[in-house]
C-alpha positions as CSV (number, residue, x, y, z in Angstrom):
1,M,-81.3,-237.3,-27.5
2,S,-82.5,-239.4,-30.5
3,T,-80.0,-241.5,-32.2
4,K,-79.8,-239.4,-35.1
5,T,-78.6,-236.0,-33.0
6,L,-76.5,-238.7,-31.3
7,Y,-74.8,-239.6,-34.4
8,K,-74.4,-236.1,-35.6
9,V,-72.9,-235.1,-32.7
10,V,-70.5,-238.2,-32.6
11,F,-69.8,-237.4,-36.2
12,I,-69.1,-233.8,-35.9
13,L,-66.6,-234.3,-32.9
14,L,-64.8,-237.2,-35.0
15,G,-64.5,-234.5,-38.1
16,I,-63.5,-231.6,-35.8
17,G,-60.6,-234.4,-34.2
18,S,-59.9,-235.3,-37.9
19,L,-59.4,-231.8,-39.5
20,V,-57.2,-230.8,-36.2
21,Y,-55.1,-234.1,-37.1
22,M,-55.2,-233.6,-41.1
23,V,-53.9,-229.9,-40.9
24,Y,-51.4,-230.9,-38.2
25,A,-50.0,-233.9,-40.3
26,L,-49.9,-231.6,-43.6
27,G,-48.3,-228.8,-41.6
28,I,-50.3,-224.9,-41.4
29,E,-46.8,-224.2,-43.2
30,N,-47.4,-226.6,-46.0
31,I,-50.8,-225.7,-46.5
32,W,-49.9,-221.8,-47.0
33,A,-47.3,-222.7,-49.3
34,N,-48.9,-224.8,-51.5
35,L,-52.3,-222.1,-51.5
36,Q,-49.7,-219.8,-52.8
37,Q,-47.7,-221.4,-55.1
38,T,-51.4,-222.2,-56.6
39,G,-53.0,-219.1,-56.3
40,I,-56.1,-218.0,-58.4
41,W,-56.1,-221.5,-59.8
42,F,-57.3,-223.1,-56.8
43,V,-60.7,-221.1,-56.8
44,P,-61.9,-223.2,-59.9
45,V,-60.2,-226.5,-58.3
46,L,-62.3,-225.8,-55.2
47,L,-65.8,-224.8,-57.7
48,S,-65.1,-227.9,-59.5
49,W,-65.9,-229.8,-56.8
50,F,-69.4,-228.6,-56.7
51,V,-70.0,-229.4,-60.5
52,I,-68.7,-233.2,-59.1
53,Y,-71.2,-233.3,-56.2
54,F,-74.0,-232.3,-58.5
55,M,-73.7,-234.8,-60.8
56,N,-72.9,-236.9,-58.2
57,A,-76.6,-235.7,-56.9
58,L,-78.1,-236.1,-59.9
59,A,-77.1,-239.8,-59.8
60,F,-78.2,-240.4,-56.4
61,R,-82.0,-238.6,-57.4
62,D,-82.3,-240.9,-60.6
63,I,-81.8,-243.8,-58.0
64,I,-84.1,-242.2,-55.1
65,R,-87.1,-241.0,-57.2
66,E,-90.0,-243.5,-58.8
67,K,-93.5,-242.6,-60.0
68,N,-94.7,-245.5,-57.5
69,H,-93.3,-243.9,-54.8
70,E,-94.9,-240.9,-53.2
71,G,-92.6,-240.4,-50.6
72,A,-89.5,-240.4,-53.4
73,K,-90.4,-236.5,-54.6
74,I,-87.5,-235.5,-52.0
75,N,-86.3,-231.8,-53.0
76,F,-83.1,-231.9,-55.2
77,G,-81.4,-229.3,-52.6
78,R,-81.8,-231.7,-49.8
79,I,-80.3,-234.8,-52.1
80,L,-77.3,-232.5,-52.5
81,Q,-77.1,-231.4,-49.0
82,L,-76.6,-235.5,-48.2
83,T,-74.4,-236.0,-50.8
84,I,-72.2,-233.7,-50.0
85,S,-72.3,-234.1,-45.9
86,G,-72.1,-238.4,-46.7
87,Y,-68.9,-237.4,-48.6
88,A,-67.7,-235.4,-46.0
89,I,-68.3,-238.2,-43.0
90,N,-66.8,-240.7,-45.2
91,Y,-63.6,-238.7,-45.5
92,I,-63.3,-238.7,-41.4
93,T,-64.3,-242.3,-41.0
94,P,-61.4,-244.5,-40.2
95,F,-60.7,-247.3,-42.1
96,V,-63.1,-248.5,-44.5
97,A,-65.0,-244.9,-45.1
98,L,-68.4,-245.6,-44.8
99,G,-69.6,-243.7,-42.3
100,G,-71.5,-241.3,-44.4
101,E,-73.9,-244.3,-45.6
102,P,-75.9,-244.6,-42.3
103,Y,-76.2,-240.7,-42.0
104,R,-77.8,-240.5,-45.7
105,I,-80.0,-243.6,-44.6
106,M,-81.5,-242.2,-41.4
107,S,-82.0,-238.7,-42.8
108,L,-83.9,-240.4,-45.7
109,T,-85.8,-243.2,-43.8
110,P,-88.2,-240.6,-42.5
111,A,-89.8,-239.4,-45.8
112,L,-88.7,-242.7,-47.9
113,G,-89.4,-245.6,-45.0
114,K,-86.2,-248.2,-44.2
115,A,-86.4,-250.1,-47.0
116,K,-86.2,-247.6,-49.9
117,A,-84.0,-245.5,-47.7
118,S,-81.5,-248.6,-47.5
119,S,-82.1,-249.6,-51.0
120,S,-81.4,-246.4,-52.3
121,V,-78.2,-245.9,-50.4
122,L,-77.1,-249.1,-51.1
123,L,-78.0,-248.7,-54.9
124,Y,-75.9,-245.2,-55.1
125,G,-72.8,-246.8,-53.1
126,M,-73.0,-249.5,-55.8
127,M,-73.5,-247.3,-59.1
128,H,-70.4,-245.2,-57.3
129,I,-68.4,-248.5,-57.4
130,L,-69.6,-249.6,-60.7
131,S,-68.4,-246.2,-62.2
132,H,-65.1,-246.3,-61.0
133,L,-64.9,-249.6,-62.8
134,V,-65.8,-248.0,-66.1
135,F,-63.3,-245.3,-65.4
136,W,-60.6,-247.4,-64.8
137,V,-61.2,-249.5,-67.9
138,L,-61.5,-246.3,-70.5
139,S,-58.1,-245.4,-68.2
140,I,-56.3,-248.5,-69.5
141,G,-57.2,-247.9,-73.0
142,L,-56.2,-244.8,-72.7
143,I,-52.4,-246.2,-71.1
144,I,-52.4,-248.4,-74.1
145,F,-53.2,-246.3,-76.6
146,Y,-51.5,-243.3,-75.5
147,L,-48.1,-244.2,-73.7
148,P,-45.3,-246.4,-74.2
149,V,-46.1,-249.4,-72.4
150,S,-44.1,-252.6,-71.6
151,A,-45.2,-256.1,-71.5
152,T,-45.6,-256.4,-67.7
153,V,-47.8,-253.1,-68.0
154,I,-50.1,-255.0,-70.4
155,A,-50.2,-257.6,-68.2
156,T,-51.3,-255.5,-65.5
157,C,-53.6,-253.9,-67.4
158,A,-55.1,-257.2,-68.8
159,V,-55.5,-258.5,-65.3
160,I,-57.2,-255.4,-63.6
161,I,-59.7,-255.3,-66.8
162,A,-60.6,-258.7,-65.9
163,L,-60.8,-258.5,-62.5
164,A,-63.6,-255.4,-63.0
165,G,-65.1,-258.1,-65.4
166,G,-65.4,-260.2,-63.3
167,L,-66.8,-258.0,-59.8
168,L,-69.3,-256.9,-62.4
169,L,-70.4,-260.4,-63.5
170,W,-70.7,-261.3,-59.7
171,V,-72.7,-258.2,-59.1
172,S,-75.0,-258.9,-62.0
173,R,-75.6,-262.3,-60.5
174,I,-76.3,-261.8,-56.8
175,S,-78.4,-258.8,-57.7
176,K,-80.8,-261.2,-59.4
177,S,-81.2,-263.2,-56.4
178,G,-80.5,-260.9,-53.9
179,I,-77.6,-259.3,-52.2
180,L,-78.3,-259.0,-49.1
181,T,-79.4,-262.6,-49.4
182,S,-76.4,-263.7,-51.0
183,V,-74.4,-261.8,-48.5
184,F,-76.3,-263.0,-45.5
185,R,-76.1,-266.6,-47.0
186,V,-72.2,-266.6,-46.9
187,A,-71.8,-264.1,-43.4
188,T,-73.9,-267.1,-41.4
189,K,-71.2,-269.7,-42.7
190,L,-68.2,-267.8,-41.5
191,P,-66.9,-268.3,-37.9
192,F,-67.2,-265.9,-35.2
193,I,-69.9,-263.4,-36.8
194,G,-71.9,-266.5,-38.4
195,K,-74.3,-267.0,-35.4
196,A,-74.4,-262.8,-35.3
197,A,-75.1,-262.8,-38.6
198,K,-77.8,-265.5,-38.5
199,R,-79.4,-263.8,-36.0
200,L,-79.4,-260.3,-37.7
201,Q,-80.8,-262.3,-40.8
202,Q,-83.6,-263.5,-39.2
203,K,-84.7,-260.7,-37.0
204,N,-84.8,-258.1,-40.2
205,E,-85.8,-260.9,-43.0
206,T,-88.9,-259.2,-44.3
207,L,-86.7,-255.6,-44.5
208,F,-83.9,-257.5,-46.0
209,T,-86.2,-259.2,-48.5
210,E,-87.8,-256.0,-49.2
211,I,-84.4,-253.9,-49.9
212,D,-83.2,-257.0,-52.1
213,M,-86.7,-257.0,-54.2
214,Q,-86.5,-252.5,-55.0
215,I,-82.5,-252.9,-55.5
216,N,-83.5,-255.7,-58.3
217,D,-86.3,-253.2,-59.7
218,L,-84.1,-250.8,-60.9
219,Y,-81.7,-252.8,-63.0
220,Q,-85.1,-254.7,-64.7
221,H,-87.9,-252.2,-64.6
222,R,-86.0,-249.3,-64.3
223,K,-83.2,-249.4,-66.5
224,P,-83.6,-245.6,-68.3
225,K,-82.6,-244.6,-64.8
226,F,-79.9,-247.2,-64.0
227,Y,-78.0,-245.9,-66.7
228,S,-78.7,-242.5,-66.3
229,S,-77.7,-242.2,-62.6
230,L,-74.4,-244.6,-64.9
231,F,-73.7,-241.6,-66.6
232,W,-73.8,-238.8,-64.4
233,E,-71.6,-240.9,-61.8
234,F,-68.5,-241.7,-64.7
235,F,-69.2,-238.1,-65.7
236,A,-68.2,-236.8,-62.5
237,R,-65.6,-238.7,-62.4
238,V,-64.1,-237.5,-65.7
239,I,-65.3,-233.9,-64.4
240,G,-62.7,-235.1,-61.8
241,C,-59.7,-235.0,-63.6
242,V,-60.4,-230.7,-64.1
243,E,-58.8,-230.7,-60.4
244,I,-55.3,-232.3,-61.7
245,Y,-55.2,-230.0,-64.6
246,L,-55.6,-226.9,-63.2
247,I,-53.1,-227.6,-60.6
248,A,-50.9,-229.0,-62.7
249,R,-51.0,-225.5,-64.9
250,A,-50.4,-223.3,-61.7
251,L,-47.0,-225.5,-61.6
252,G,-46.4,-224.5,-65.2
253,L,-46.8,-228.5,-66.8
254,E,-47.8,-228.7,-69.8
255,M,-50.7,-231.5,-69.4
256,N,-52.9,-232.2,-71.3
257,Y,-56.7,-233.7,-70.2
258,I,-55.8,-237.0,-71.3
259,E,-52.5,-237.5,-68.8
260,A,-54.7,-235.5,-66.3
261,I,-57.6,-238.8,-66.7
262,I,-54.1,-241.4,-66.2
263,V,-52.7,-239.7,-63.5
264,S,-56.1,-239.2,-61.9
265,S,-57.3,-242.8,-62.3
266,G,-53.8,-244.4,-61.6
267,S,-53.8,-242.2,-58.2
268,S,-57.5,-243.7,-57.2
269,L,-56.4,-246.9,-58.0
270,F,-53.4,-246.9,-55.8
271,A,-55.9,-245.6,-52.9
272,N,-58.3,-247.7,-53.1
273,L,-56.1,-250.6,-52.8
274,I,-55.4,-249.6,-49.6
275,F,-58.8,-248.4,-48.8
276,F,-58.3,-249.1,-44.9
277,F,-55.9,-245.9,-44.3
278,P,-58.0,-243.2,-42.4
279,M,-59.0,-240.3,-45.0
280,Q,-55.9,-242.2,-47.2
281,L,-53.3,-240.1,-45.2
282,G,-50.4,-240.6,-47.6
283,T,-51.3,-243.1,-50.2
284,R,-53.4,-240.6,-52.3
285,E,-49.5,-238.6,-52.4
286,G,-47.8,-241.7,-53.1
287,G,-50.2,-242.6,-55.7
288,M,-50.1,-239.5,-57.4
289,A,-46.3,-239.3,-57.1
290,L,-46.3,-242.7,-58.5
291,A,-48.8,-241.9,-61.6
292,M,-47.2,-238.4,-62.5
293,S,-44.1,-240.3,-62.8
294,V,-45.4,-242.6,-65.1
295,V,-46.4,-240.0,-67.5
296,G,-43.5,-238.3,-67.9
297,F,-43.6,-235.5,-65.1
298,S,-41.8,-235.4,-61.8
299,A,-42.9,-237.2,-58.5
300,S,-42.4,-234.3,-56.7
301,A,-45.4,-232.7,-58.9
302,G,-47.4,-235.5,-58.1
303,V,-47.1,-234.9,-54.3
304,F,-47.7,-231.2,-54.4
305,I,-50.9,-232.3,-56.5
306,G,-51.6,-234.6,-53.9
307,L,-51.1,-231.8,-50.7
308,A,-53.3,-229.2,-52.9
309,T,-56.1,-232.0,-53.5
310,R,-55.8,-232.6,-49.7
311,I,-56.6,-228.8,-49.1
312,R,-59.7,-228.5,-51.2
313,E,-60.8,-231.9,-49.2
314,L,-60.4,-230.2,-45.9
315,I,-62.2,-227.3,-46.8
316,W,-65.4,-229.6,-48.6
317,I,-65.0,-231.4,-45.1
318,V,-66.2,-228.5,-43.0
319,I,-68.9,-227.4,-45.9
320,G,-70.0,-230.9,-45.4
321,L,-70.2,-231.1,-41.9
322,L,-71.6,-227.5,-41.1
323,L,-74.6,-228.7,-43.9
324,T,-75.1,-231.8,-41.5
325,L,-75.7,-228.7,-38.4
326,L,-77.3,-226.3,-40.6
327,V,-80.2,-228.2,-42.1
328,R,-82.9,-230.5,-40.8
329,N,-85.0,-232.7,-41.9
330,K,-88.7,-231.4,-42.9
331,T,-90.2,-234.1,-44.8
332,A,-92.6,-235.8,-41.9
333,P,-92.3,-239.2,-41.5
334,L,-93.9,-241.6,-44.1
335,E,-96.3,-243.7,-41.6
336,V,-97.3,-239.9,-40.5
337,E,-98.3,-239.2,-43.8
338,E,-100.0,-242.3,-44.4
339,N,-101.9,-242.0,-41.7
340,L,-103.0,-238.2,-42.2
341,K,-104.2,-240.0,-45.7
342,E,-106.6,-242.6,-44.4
343,L,-108.4,-239.7,-42.0
344,S,-108.6,-237.4,-44.7
345,H,-110.9,-240.4,-46.2
346,E,-112.7,-241.4,-43.1
């Protein structure tokens, strides 16, 4: 059994176990009652996430494709599948939710090569985080101008903006010197993992250098693609607020879209602060309840919305896991393609 096949089997089994646990934790009766109360509104909620994943895939495509890389001409349907499946695996991965990234790298490597596949996935992850920061900053502006806020709230918002700005500055600085180079420079000095990190760096020095060069190339020489990718990721987050808006409407709440954006950003901030919980069980509902009360709605409505998003997530996890089984990588390995080209010229 190949490593890629083994990886799929492991995560399919993990996915089934996670789904069973999520259904058990939520309760079948609660799931059914939630679906009944949401009613027909659940259909556009579910479909809105196809739109979101489509935009995520557009952002991923802009990073992957470049004129000087023949292998980067991957079918958009394949990129969309990797986007959906990668997020499904991330949802079920315990703790830091990064299982989808190795899956994407392994799936892209035959067509792109290991360096290009790794840098593309790493860049997309960075773009995903960057769009999150931009979304939070936008939401802070909406909170300050839209809601009556206290000095404590303003101070908290200022701290978040400062942290976001500091993080962006740090990423900009290390991207020039090399992200992996900077990370391993620190890792090799840490206790317990320092020696292992040094061995890994020495073993893959050429690969890591090439990955760093490709990461730096996106911002230095492909700025239109950098900004278009960021735009699609940010716009996907704005569209993601449709879900909260529609469920609130199903509950009969007079919520406008600005309030939906504030609730979405507030709940996601809370959930990301406690990112190590598997599938964010409990944290999302708590964050949603807190965000809803800040906007002026009942905390119980926030819990209901959190449960509804959990059910939507279950369905998309099933879709994503099925796609990992049904879709095969039909692209020939990059080395094979190069050999065929050489033979054709002889």
